[in-house]
DOMAR-455200 format. One record per residue (C-alpha): chain; x, y, z. Coordinates in nm, 4 decimals, padded with zeros to 6 digits. Layout:
BEGIN
<r "A", <X, Y, Z>>,
...
***
This chain:
BEGIN
<r "A", <-00.4644, 02.7277, 08.7740>>,
<r "A", <-00.5260, 02.9676, 08.4793>>,
<r "A", <-00.3779, 02.8769, 08.1377>>,
<r "A", <-00.0717, 03.0505, 08.0142>>,
<r "A", <-00.0805, 03.2389, 07.6851>>,
<r "A", <00.1203, 02.9535, 07.5251>>,
<r "A", <-00.1338, 02.6983, 07.6475>>,
<r "A", <-00.4207, 02.9052, 07.5219>>,
<r "A", <-00.2485, 02.9450, 07.1775>>,
<r "A", <-00.1790, 02.5679, 07.1577>>,
<r "A", <-00.5500, 02.4900, 07.2385>>,
<r "A", <-00.6560, 02.7336, 06.9671>>,
<r "A", <-00.4294, 02.5682, 06.7077>>,
<r "A", <-00.5564, 02.2243, 06.8140>>,
<r "A", <-00.9220, 02.3327, 06.7849>>,
<r "A", <-00.8622, 02.4937, 06.4475>>,
<r "A", <-00.6951, 02.1796, 06.3122>>,
<r "A", <-00.9738, 01.9591, 06.4383>>,
<r "A", <-01.2337, 02.1834, 06.2794>>,
<r "A", <-01.0510, 02.1671, 05.9430>>,
<r "A", <-01.0429, 01.7890, 05.9598>>,
<r "A", <-01.4203, 01.7695, 06.0345>>,
<r "A", <-01.4950, 02.0227, 05.7583>>,
<r "A", <-01.2998, 01.8275, 05.4985>>,
<r "A", <-01.4735, 01.5013, 05.6109>>,
<r "A", <-01.8194, 01.6440, 05.5972>>,
<r "A", <-01.7585, 01.8148, 05.2648>>,
<r "A", <-01.7094, 01.4684, 05.1152>>,
<r "A", <-02.0067, 01.3230, 05.3056>>,
<r "A", <-01.7769, 01.0765, 05.4807>>,
<r "A", <-01.8502, 00.9132, 05.8108>>,
<r "A", <-01.5877, 00.8805, 06.0839>>,
<r "A", <-01.5775, 00.5072, 06.0101>>,
<r "A", <-01.5185, 00.5667, 05.6385>>,
<r "A", <-01.2291, 00.8042, 05.7124>>,
<r "A", <-01.0942, 00.5646, 05.9729>>,
<r "A", <-01.0953, 00.2789, 05.7178>>,
<r "A", <-00.9197, 00.4952, 05.4596>>,
<r "A", <-00.6646, 00.6250, 05.7060>>,
<r "A", <-00.5955, 00.3074, 05.8868>>,
<r "A", <-00.6713, 00.4873, 06.2216>>,
<r "A", <-00.9170, 00.4136, 06.4974>>,
<r "A", <-01.2531, 00.5952, 06.4870>>,
<r "A", <-01.1852, 00.7203, 06.8381>>,
<r "A", <-00.8612, 00.8786, 06.7264>>,
<r "A", <-01.0297, 01.0790, 06.4506>>,
<r "A", <-01.3148, 01.1755, 06.6802>>,
<r "A", <-01.0602, 01.3080, 06.9399>>,
<r "A", <-00.8790, 01.5057, 06.6747>>,
<r "A", <-01.2030, 01.6611, 06.5444>>,
<r "A", <-01.3122, 01.7582, 06.8896>>,
<r "A", <-00.9705, 01.9022, 06.9878>>,
<r "A", <-00.9145, 01.6465, 07.2558>>,
<r "A", <-00.5769, 01.5538, 07.1087>>,
<r "A", <-00.3315, 01.6695, 06.8466>>,
<r "A", <-00.2025, 01.4230, 06.5797>>,
<r "A", <00.1551, 01.3141, 06.5471>>,
<r "A", <00.3273, 01.3755, 06.2135>>,
<r "A", <00.2597, 01.0313, 06.0786>>,
<r "A", <-00.1063, 01.0536, 06.1821>>,
<r "A", <-00.1299, 01.3850, 05.9968>>,
<r "A", <00.0077, 01.2090, 05.6884>>,
<r "A", <-00.2561, 00.9313, 05.7253>>,
<r "A", <-00.5343, 01.1861, 05.7667>>,
<r "A", <-00.4357, 01.3678, 05.4499>>,
<r "A", <-00.4240, 01.0373, 05.2652>>,
<r "A", <-00.7635, 00.9220, 05.3909>>,
<r "A", <-00.9283, 01.2574, 05.3200>>,
<r "A", <-00.7734, 01.2718, 04.9686>>,
<r "A", <-00.5853, 01.5926, 05.0387>>,
<r "A", <-00.2471, 01.7046, 05.1579>>,
<r "A", <-00.0784, 01.8645, 05.4605>>,
<r "A", <-00.1170, 02.2110, 05.3045>>,
<r "A", <-00.4931, 02.1854, 05.3092>>,
<r "A", <-00.4992, 02.0266, 05.6530>>,
<r "A", <-00.2864, 02.2991, 05.8035>>,
<r "A", <-00.4695, 02.5747, 05.6054>>,
<r "A", <-00.1644, 02.7964, 05.5856>>,
<r "A", <-00.1150, 03.1414, 05.4360>>,
<r "A", <-00.0745, 03.1793, 05.0625>>,
<r "A", <00.2586, 03.1572, 04.8822>>,
<r "A", <00.4296, 03.4815, 04.7733>>,
<r "A", <00.3700, 03.6222, 04.4319>>,
<r "A", <00.6872, 03.6658, 04.2254>>,
<r "A", <00.7501, 04.0149, 04.0931>>,
<r "A", <00.8673, 03.8768, 03.7536>>,
<r "A", <00.7563, 03.5873, 03.5243>>,
<r "A", <00.8999, 03.2545, 03.6176>>,
<r "A", <00.8316, 02.9160, 03.7679>>,
<r "A", <01.0318, 02.9371, 04.0965>>,
<r "A", <00.8265, 02.8753, 04.4064>>,
<r "A", <00.8983, 03.0377, 04.7368>>,
<r "A", <00.7395, 03.0301, 05.0873>>,
<r "A", <00.8311, 03.2234, 05.3986>>,
<r "A", <00.7463, 03.0869, 05.7391>>,
<r "A", <00.7344, 03.3433, 06.0144>>,
<r "A", <00.8164, 03.2273, 06.3589>>,
<r "A", <00.5181, 03.3832, 06.5183>>,
<r "A", <00.2721, 03.2637, 06.2535>>,
<r "A", <00.3405, 02.8847, 06.2349>>,
<r "A", <00.0782, 02.6405, 06.3535>>,
<r "A", <00.1701, 02.4821, 06.6925>>,
<r "A", <00.0339, 02.1304, 06.7414>>,
<r "A", <00.0849, 01.9753, 07.0789>>,
<r "A", <00.0838, 01.5908, 07.0468>>,
<r "A", <00.1927, 01.5298, 07.4104>>,
<r "A", <00.5335, 01.3851, 07.3393>>,
<r "A", <00.6182, 01.6408, 07.0657>>,
<r "A", <00.5032, 01.9949, 06.9804>>,
<r "A", <00.5035, 02.0330, 06.6006>>,
<r "A", <00.5521, 02.3556, 06.4051>>,
<r "A", <00.5424, 02.2633, 06.0336>>,
<r "A", <00.7394, 02.4825, 05.7995>>,
<r "A", <00.6469, 02.6018, 05.4377>>,
<r "A", <00.3057, 02.4472, 05.4494>>,
<r "A", <00.1887, 02.6950, 05.1874>>,
<r "A", <00.3504, 02.4866, 04.9138>>,
<r "A", <00.1646, 02.1898, 04.7700>>,
<r "A", <00.3439, 01.8858, 04.6247>>,
<r "A", <00.6656, 01.9528, 04.8141>>,
<r "A", <00.9426, 01.7007, 04.7801>>,
<r "A", <01.0333, 01.7474, 05.1472>>,
<r "A", <00.8388, 01.8207, 05.4710>>,
<r "A", <01.0238, 02.0215, 05.7330>>,
<r "A", <00.9102, 02.0745, 06.0931>>,
<r "A", <01.0451, 02.2368, 06.4012>>,
<r "A", <00.9768, 01.9895, 06.6872>>,
<r "A", <00.9919, 02.0658, 07.0602>>,
<r "A", <01.0656, 01.7275, 07.2286>>,
<r "A", <00.8782, 01.7103, 07.5587>>,
<r "A", <00.8867, 01.3367, 07.6226>>,
<r "A", <01.1381, 01.2262, 07.8868>>,
<r "A", <01.0857, 00.8422, 07.8583>>,
<r "A", <01.0213, 00.6213, 07.5541>>,
<r "A", <00.7306, 00.4565, 07.7375>>,
<r "A", <00.5355, 00.7850, 07.6845>>,
<r "A", <00.4893, 00.6718, 07.3187>>,
<r "A", <00.1987, 00.4377, 07.2637>>,
<r "A", <00.3685, 00.3321, 06.9380>>,
<r "A", <00.7056, 00.4432, 06.7938>>,
<r "A", <00.6600, 00.6607, 06.4822>>,
<r "A", <00.7248, 00.5157, 06.1417>>,
<r "A", <00.6277, 00.6392, 05.7955>>,
<r "A", <00.7341, 00.6540, 05.4375>>,
<r "A", <01.0414, 00.8481, 05.3249>>,
<r "A", <01.3885, 00.9290, 05.4603>>,
<r "A", <01.4422, 01.1618, 05.7622>>,
<r "A", <01.7113, 01.4073, 05.8601>>,
<r "A", <01.7068, 01.5522, 06.2134>>,
<r "A", <01.9290, 01.8427, 06.3425>>,
<r "A", <01.9361, 01.9170, 06.7115>>,
<r "A", <01.8959, 02.2878, 06.7611>>,
<r "A", <01.8870, 02.3184, 07.1374>>,
<r "A", <01.9230, 02.0786, 07.4282>>,
<r "A", <01.9930, 01.7107, 07.3946>>,
<r "A", <01.7855, 01.4202, 07.2777>>,
<r "A", <01.8035, 01.0392, 07.2722>>,
<r "A", <01.6925, 00.8626, 06.9488>>,
<r "A", <01.5322, 00.5210, 07.0151>>,
<r "A", <01.4775, 00.2865, 06.7143>>,
<r "A", <01.3878, -00.0771, 06.6658>>,
<r "A", <01.7196, -00.1555, 06.4977>>,
<r "A", <01.9896, 00.0329, 06.6898>>,
<r "A", <02.0939, 00.1008, 07.0456>>,
<r "A", <01.9731, 00.4450, 07.1763>>,
<r "A", <02.1807, 00.7335, 07.0321>>,
<r "A", <02.2395, 01.0562, 07.2273>>,
<r "A", <02.2469, 01.3748, 07.0172>>,
<r "A", <02.3374, 01.7228, 07.1399>>,
<r "A", <02.2922, 02.0694, 06.9909>>,
<r "A", <02.4627, 02.0800, 06.6455>>,
<r "A", <02.4443, 01.7002, 06.5954>>,
<r "A", <02.2343, 01.5460, 06.3221>>,
<r "A", <02.1159, 01.2000, 06.2141>>,
<r "A", <01.9823, 01.0622, 05.8868>>,
<r "A", <01.7776, 00.7462, 05.8571>>,
<r "A", <01.5101, 00.5453, 05.6789>>,
<r "A", <01.1814, 00.6695, 05.8380>>,
<r "A", <01.0202, 00.3284, 05.7907>>,
<r "A", <01.2321, 00.2208, 06.0874>>,
<r "A", <01.0418, 00.2794, 06.4116>>,
<r "A", <01.1783, 00.5886, 06.5842>>,
<r "A", <01.1129, 00.8082, 06.8792>>,
<r "A", <01.2951, 01.0984, 07.0450>>,
<r "A", <01.3064, 01.1816, 07.4173>>,
<r "A", <01.4646, 01.4920, 07.5713>>,
<r "A", <01.7610, 01.4198, 07.7971>>,
<r "A", <01.8426, 01.7774, 07.8814>>,
<r "A", <01.6955, 01.9831, 08.1668>>,
<r "A", <01.4712, 02.1785, 07.9415>>,
<r "A", <01.2690, 02.0471, 07.6498>>,
<r "A", <01.4915, 01.9894, 07.3482>>,
<r "A", <01.4273, 02.1462, 07.0033>>,
<r "A", <01.5023, 01.9741, 06.6737>>,
<r "A", <01.4602, 02.0432, 06.3029>>,
<r "A", <01.2963, 01.7442, 06.1357>>,
<r "A", <01.3273, 01.7135, 05.7532>>,
<r "A", <01.1502, 01.4319, 05.5729>>,
<r "A", <01.1766, 01.3379, 05.2038>>,
<r "A", <00.9097, 01.1349, 05.0317>>,
<r "A", <00.6561, 01.1124, 05.3130>>,
<r "A", <00.3862, 01.3202, 05.1498>>,
<r "A", <00.3700, 01.1029, 04.8323>>,
<r "A", <00.0742, 00.8673, 04.7899>>,
<r "A", <00.1381, 00.5214, 04.9087>>,
<r "A", <00.1124, 00.2861, 05.1991>>,
<r "A", <00.1966, 00.4230, 05.5451>>,
<r "A", <00.3730, 00.1953, 05.7717>>,
<r "A", <00.2742, 00.3046, 06.1284>>,
<r "A", <00.0589, 00.0888, 06.3352>>,
<r "A", <-00.2824, 00.2070, 06.4358>>,
<r "A", <-00.2689, 00.5065, 06.6691>>,
***
């Protein structure tokens, strides 16, 4: 069965991301093993990403940026920031719906926002939740920082390692410590869509997720 335009675009974004990871690694003369040791990831995981056989989850992207000594901006290779028309220090980034990178990680499809800005205090991402059962996650996601999620469309169920599952519908939101293991599944007929805002996750430091 031929691929749809959306599938072709997703594959293109996945290949571009893998190529950037490989380019950054080779520019520093690092082996897969060296990056794996620095990231706390399996060599096979990094190899699959570089060869566009898989897309990384948000926490894996953070680990990759840490291990490669860079940030999400460089990894995602986004468009430049806008130039102000007057002197000043205010930063501004516009994310156009049709221009955002689309990374399909299987359980989630990530569309990071404002990736043009380095050293951001928050990381925001539109996420399409495709998972329908928590068993689809090899490991629940956990990472540094605090997280705010707003459900935009559909309904999701939040699973954590400390609380009973919580059902959230469009317009609902939840705020929590992202070091707590967490995973979302869609409980609506169609894939759910959420806005995920994380504070503090891009800062240097120890990441808390188990090997992926």
